[in-house]
C-alpha positions in Angstrom: -11.0 -23.6 -16.2 -11.2 -20.7 -19.2 -10.0 -17.0 -17.8 -12.4 -14.3 -17.9 -11.3 -11.0 -17.7 -13.4 -8.0 -18.2 -12.5 -4.2 -17.0 -14.7 -1.7 -15.9 -15.0 1.8 -15.6 -16.9 2.8 -12.6 -16.7 6.2 -11.6 -16.5 9.5 -13.9 -12.6 10.8 -13.1 -12.7 13.6 -10.4 -10.9 16.2 -11.5 -9.5 19.3 -10.0 -6.8 22.1 -10.3 -5.6 25.3 -9.3 -3.4 26.8 -6.4 -2.1 23.8 -4.7 -2.4 23.7 -1.1 -1.5 20.5 1.2 -1.1 19.6 4.8 0.2 16.4 6.6 -0.4 15.0 9.9 0.5 12.9 12.3 -1.8 10.6 14.9 -0.1 8.2 17.1 -2.4 4.4 17.5 0.3 2.7 19.5 -2.4 0.6 21.8 -2.0 1.0 26.1 -2.4 -2.6 26.5 -1.8 -5.6 24.8 -3.4 -6.5 21.4 -3.5 -9.5 19.0 -0.8 -8.7 16.4 -1.4 -9.7 13.1 1.3 -11.2 10.1 2.1 -14.5 11.5 0.2 -16.8 13.9 -2.2 -15.3 16.0 0.3 -13.4 19.0 -0.3 -11.3 22.2 1.6 -8.3 22.2 4.2 -7.9 25.2 5.1 -4.1 25.4 6.0 -1.4 22.6 9.6 -1.5 20.6 8.8 1.9 18.8 5.3 3.8 18.3 2.8 3.3 15.3 1.0 6.1 13.5 -1.4 7.5 10.8 0.5 9.2 8.6 -2.3 11.2 6.9 -1.5 13.8 3.8 -4.4 16.2 2.6 -3.9 18.1 -0.8 -6.5 20.4 -2.3 -7.1 23.2 -4.8 -10.0 25.1 -3.4 -12.7 23.3 -4.9 -11.7 19.3 -4.1 -9.8 17.4 -1.6 -7.5 14.5 -1.7 -6.7 12.2 1.2 -3.9 9.8 1.2 -3.4 7.7 4.4 -0.2 5.8 5.3 -0.9 3.3 8.7 1.7 1.1 10.4 -0.3 -2.4 10.2 -0.3 -5.2 8.5 -3.0 -5.6 6.3 -7.1 -4.1 6.0 -10.0 -6.1 5.1 -11.8 -3.8 2.3 -14.9 -4.2 3.8 -13.3 -2.0 7.0 -11.9 0.5 4.1 -15.6 1.0 2.9 -16.8 1.8 6.0 -14.0 4.5 7.0 -14.9 5.8 3.5 -18.2 6.2 4.0 -17.3 8.0 7.5 -15.2 10.4 5.4 -17.0 11.2 2.8 -20.0 11.9 5.0 -18.1 13.8 7.5 -15.9 15.8 5.1 -17.6 15.5 1.4 -14.2 13.7 0.4 -15.2 11.5 -2.3 -14.4 7.7 -2.1 -12.5 8.1 -5.2 -10.1 10.5 -3.5 -9.8 8.6 -0.2 -6.7 6.4 -0.1 -5.9 4.4 2.8 -2.4 2.5 2.5 -1.2 0.1 5.1 2.6 -0.4 5.7 2.4 -3.8 6.1 4.5 -4.2 9.0 4.3 -7.7 11.2 4.1 -6.2 14.2 1.1 -4.2 14.5 -2.2 -4.7 15.9 -5.5 -6.3 14.0 -7.8 -3.5 13.0 -11.3 -4.6 11.7 -12.4 -7.7 10.7 -10.5 -10.2 9.2 -11.6 -10.0 5.7 -9.9 -12.5 3.3 -7.1 -13.8 5.0 -9.5 -15.7 7.1 -10.4 -18.2 4.3 -7.3 -18.8 3.7 -5.8 -19.0 7.5 -8.6 -19.4 9.7 -6.8 -20.4 12.7 -5.2 -17.3 12.9 -8.6 -15.8 13.7 -10.4 -17.7 16.4 -10.1 -15.1 18.7 -12.9 -11.8 19.0 -12.6 -9.0 16.7 -10.7 -6.1 18.6 -13.6 -3.5 18.2 -12.0 -1.0 20.7 -8.8 -0.9 19.0 -11.0 -0.5 15.7 -12.9 2.1 17.1 -9.7 3.9 18.3 -7.7 3.6 14.9 -11.0 4.9 13.2 -11.3 8.1 15.2 -7.5 8.7 14.8 -7.7 8.8 11.2 -11.2 11.0 10.8 -9.6 13.5 13.7 -6.3 13.6 11.6 -8.1 14.3 8.6 -10.1 16.9 10.1 -7.0 18.9 11.4 -4.9 18.6 7.9 -8.1 20.4 6.1 -7.7 23.0 8.7 -4.2 23.3 8.2 -4.0 23.1 4.6 -1.0 25.7 3.2 0.0 26.8 -0.1 2.7 23.9 -1.3 4.6 23.1 -4.2 5.3 19.8 -5.8 8.3 17.8 -6.8 9.2 14.4 -7.9 11.9 12.0 -8.2 13.4 8.4 -8.5 15.9 7.0 -5.7 17.4 3.6 -5.6 17.8 1.3 -2.8 19.4 -2.1 -2.3 17.7 -3.0 1.1 15.2 -5.6 -0.2 15.7 -9.0 -2.1 13.4 -11.4 -3.9 11.9 -14.1 -1.1 11.2 -16.8 -3.3 14.0 -19.0 -2.5 14.0 -22.1 -4.7 16.6 -25.7 -4.1 17.1 -28.0 -6.9 13.4 -29.5 -6.5 12.1 -26.4 -8.3 10.1 -26.0 -5.4 9.8 -22.0 -3.7 9.9 -21.4 0.2 10.3 -18.3 2.1 13.9 -17.1 2.1 16.1 -15.2 -0.5 16.6 -15.7 -4.2 19.3 -12.7 -5.1 19.0 -13.6 -8.6 15.0 -13.3 -8.8 13.0 -10.3 -9.9 13.3 -7.3 -7.7 12.1 -3.5 -7.7 14.6 -1.3 -5.6 13.1 1.7 -7.3 11.9 4.7 -4.8 9.5 6.7 -5.8 9.5 10.2 -4.2 6.8 12.8 -4.1 8.3 15.8 -2.6 6.0 18.7 -1.1 7.0 21.9 0.0 5.9 25.5 1.4 5.3 27.4 -1.6 6.4 30.5 0.1 9.9 29.3 0.6 10.1 25.8 -0.5 11.1 24.6 3.2 10.0 20.8 3.1 6.4 19.9 4.1 6.7 16.0 4.0 7.9 13.5 1.7 5.9 10.4 0.1 8.6 7.2 -0.5 7.1 4.5 -2.4 9.3 1.3 -2.3 8.9 -2.5 -2.0 9.3 -4.4 0.8 7.9 -6.7 3.5 7.2 -5.6 6.9 9.3 -8.5 8.3 12.8 -7.6 9.7 11.2 -9.2 13.0 9.5 -13.0 12.7 6.3 -14.7 14.8 9.1 -14.7 18.2 8.7 -11.1 18.5 6.1 -9.8 20.7 6.6 -6.1 21.0 4.6 -3.7 18.8 6.6 -2.0 16.0 6.4 -0.4 12.6 9.5 -2.5 11.6 11.5 -1.6 8.9 9.3 1.0 7.7 8.3 2.5 11.0 12.3 2.8 11.4 12.8 4.5 8.2 10.0 6.7 8.5 11.2 7.8 11.7 15.0 8.2 10.5 14.0 10.7 7.4 11.6 12.7 9.8 14.5 13.4 12.3 16.8 13.9 9.4 14.7 16.0 7.2 12.9 18.0 9.9 9.0 16.8 8.0 7.1 14.1 8.3 7.6 10.8 5.7 4.6 8.6 4.7 6.0 5.5 3.6 3.8 3.8 0.6 5.0 -0.1 0.0 5.2 -1.1 -3.4 4.5 -4.7 -5.0 6.3 -6.4 -2.1 4.6 -9.8 -3.0 7.7 -11.3 -3.8 10.1 -9.1 -1.8 11.6 -8.7 1.7 14.0 -7.4 3.3 17.6 -8.0 3.3 17.6 -9.3 7.0 14.0 -10.8 7.4 12.4 -12.6 10.1 14.8 -12.6 13.0 13.5 -12.9 16.6 14.0 -9.0 17.3 15.4 -5.7 15.8 18.9 -6.0 17.2 19.2 -9.4 15.7 17.7 -8.2 12.4 20.0 -5.2 12.4 16.9 -3.3 11.9 18.5 -0.2 12.4 21.0 -0.6 9.4 18.1 0.3 7.1 18.2 3.9 8.2 21.4 3.9 5.9 20.3 1.2 3.6 16.9 2.8 2.7 16.6 5.8 4.9 19.5 7.8 3.7 18.4 6.8 -0.2 15.4 8.1 0.5 16.9 11.3 2.1 19.5 11.6 -1.2 16.6 11.3 -3.6 14.7 14.1 -1.9 17.7 16.3 -1.8 18.1 15.7 -5.6 14.7 17.0 -6.3 15.2 20.6 -6.9 12.5 22.0 -9.3 9.1 22.6 -8.2 5.2 23.3 -9.6 3.1 25.5 -7.8 0.3 24.9 -10.3 -0.9 21.3 -9.8 -4.2 19.1 -11.3 -5.2 16.3 -10.4 -7.4 13.6 -12.2 -8.7 10.4 -10.1 -10.8 7.2 -11.3 -11.2 3.7 -10.8 -11.5 0.7 -12.7 -12.7 -3.2 -11.9 -11.0 -6.0 -13.3 -12.9 -9.0 -13.5 -11.3 -12.1 -13.2 -12.3 -15.8 -12.1 -12.1 -17.1 -8.5 -9.6 -19.7 -8.1 -11.9 -23.2 -7.7 -12.8 -24.4 -3.8 -12.0 -21.1 -1.9 -15.0 -19.9 0.5 -15.1 -16.4 0.0 -15.9 -14.5 2.9 -19.5 -13.4 2.9 -18.6 -9.6 4.5 -16.7 -8.9 1.2 -19.4 -10.3 -1.3 -19.3 -6.7 -2.7 -15.8 -8.0 -4.5 -17.6 -10.8 -6.4 -19.9 -11.1 -9.1 -21.9 -14.7 -8.4 -23.1 -15.6 -12.4 -25.5 -18.4 -11.9 -23.9 -21.4 -13.7 -20.6 -20.3 -13.7 -17.7 -19.6 -11.5 -17.6 -17.1 -9.2 -15.5 -13.9 -10.5 -13.8 -11.6 -8.6 -14.1 -7.5 -8.9 -10.6 -6.4 -8.0 -10.6 -2.4 -7.5 -7.6 -0.3 -9.1 -7.4 3.5 -8.5 -6.0 6.0 -10.5 -4.3 9.7 -9.6 -3.0 11.5 -12.4 -1.0 14.4 -11.4 0.0 16.9 -14.1 1.3 15.5 -17.4 4.1 13.4 -15.5 2.9 11.8 -12.8 0.6 8.7 -12.9 0.0 6.8 -9.8 -2.2 3.4 -9.3 -3.1 1.2 -6.3 -5.0 -1.9 -5.5 -5.7 -3.9 -2.3 -2.9 -6.6 -3.4 0.2 -7.7 -2.6 1.6 -8.0 -6.0 4.9 -9.6 -7.8 6.9 -7.1 -8.3 7.6 -8.4 -12.0 3.8 -7.1 -13.0 4.1 -3.5 -11.7 8.2 -3.6 -13.1 6.2 -4.1 -16.5 3.7 -1.6 -15.9 6.1 1.3 -14.9 8.8 0.6 -18.0 5.8 0.7 -20.4 3.7 3.4 -18.7 3.3 6.6 -21.1 4.0 8.5 -17.5 7.7 9.4 -16.8 6.8 8.9 -12.9 4.6 5.7 -12.6 4.3 4.5 -9.0 2.4 1.5 -7.7 0.8 2.0 -4.0 0.4 -1.9 -2.8 -1.7 -2.7 0.3 -4.3 0.2 -0.4 -7.6 0.0 0.5 -8.0 -3.2 1.8 -6.3 -6.4 1.1 -7.6 -9.0 -1.5 -4.7 -11.3 -1.8 -1.2 -12.4 -3.4 -1.2 -11.8 -7.5 1.5 -13.9 -8.9 2.8 -13.8 -12.6 2.1 -17.2 -14.2 5.5 -18.5 -14.3 5.8 -18.3 -10.8 2.5 -20.4 -9.7 4.3 -23.7 -11.3 6.8 -23.5 -8.3 4.4 -23.3 -5.5 5.0 -22.4 -2.8 3.5 -19.8 0.1 2.0 -17.5 -2.4 0.2 -19.3 -4.3 -1.7 -20.7 -1.2 -3.0 -17.1 -0.5 -4.5 -16.1 -3.8 -7.7 -16.2 -4.9 -6.8 -16.0 -8.5 -6.2 -18.0 -11.4 -2.8 -18.5 -12.9 -3.4 -16.3 -15.9 -4.6 -13.3 -13.8 -1.7 -11.8 -13.3 -0.8 -11.1 -16.9 -3.9 -9.7 -17.9 -4.2 -7.7 -14.9 -1.0 -6.0 -16.0 -2.4 -5.5 -19.5 -5.6 -3.9 -18.4 -3.4 -1.5 -16.0 -1.6 -0.1 -18.8 -4.7 -0.3 -21.2 -5.9 2.1 -18.5 -3.0 4.5 -18.3 -2.1 4.9 -21.7 -5.4 5.3 -23.0 -8.2 6.5 -20.1 -5.3 8.6 -18.1 -3.5 10.0 -21.1 -6.3 11.0 -23.0 -7.3 13.6 -19.8 -4.7 15.6 -20.1 
């Protein structure tokens, strides 16, 4: 099947500039009763290892508002994102393009909303009813957190920097038969950069919030674990907050082929979960401390593009996600993959998509980007499957079975994002 790739610009970019204000809010979303956990086979929780949260960052210039949410859950259907985004716009006037909902990808947290695309690949995991009560709680807490954040906006300054951590590893193991399986490949592609946004109070540069972007699966604990937990992302966020005195949003990156160096253990102790405080938490703290220059005047632009690419043959697409396909008569179905962009001043270019992206793609985008600080926010605004590099398809394994795309999509996707960064975003400065 010949690959069709088109890029559509969806929205007129929203630009805002002026006196920079920010606020951060934490909302506890830990359930009080057992819940179905998402990430492995269907399983009911038995107790709580650590609390899970919404971490909500609000940015404002006096005219427009941007909301970034990091939530300790595994994946989210784009249809659920759409429902909540509509509420956010109705209640607070925050445009859809200015509301980004990222999930940390812990595999030890409850399901939220309808399954979405995962049901097309792993229907046996979703034979139980949708938990509308917990979904309502998560939604209510998110809206309450945004409302509180808007009320608590305060003058702020922004810094940016890089860190490095060896807490992750490529998980596409291969034996002599060249067939991939979930394991460890110490020689495989990996992304060990930490992208850090540091927001401080304007008057005294006291830390307000850290946003750390790092690629790692939330799989220190495997399917045997039945305790609710934020997994490695939750442990690291809590540690950084304790040491720095301010909350941290963990934003996952292109973790489609990246696991923690200790992965799928039966419990936190066996998986040495607390060691990630040193392996990753301390590296985030070091990167934060190295950021000493801040900007008081901050300008933003947000925009969105649609990447159109053929759907893999034989896939039964969920009706609830029909807004994300083009069903052209006489041709294969085409997926409409949304990509968001956030440009901050002249140095920071952040892009986000609802994907489990292979790190080679985001690595190349970062290396060729016109912005010195180019961050990729994965698992954002929903989940539309794995996107591999074309090279990796021949090794088969788990990831191709849960990808709705054709093999050529990954290369074309990276080029489309780069083209957008180079032309559309750079030209707006």
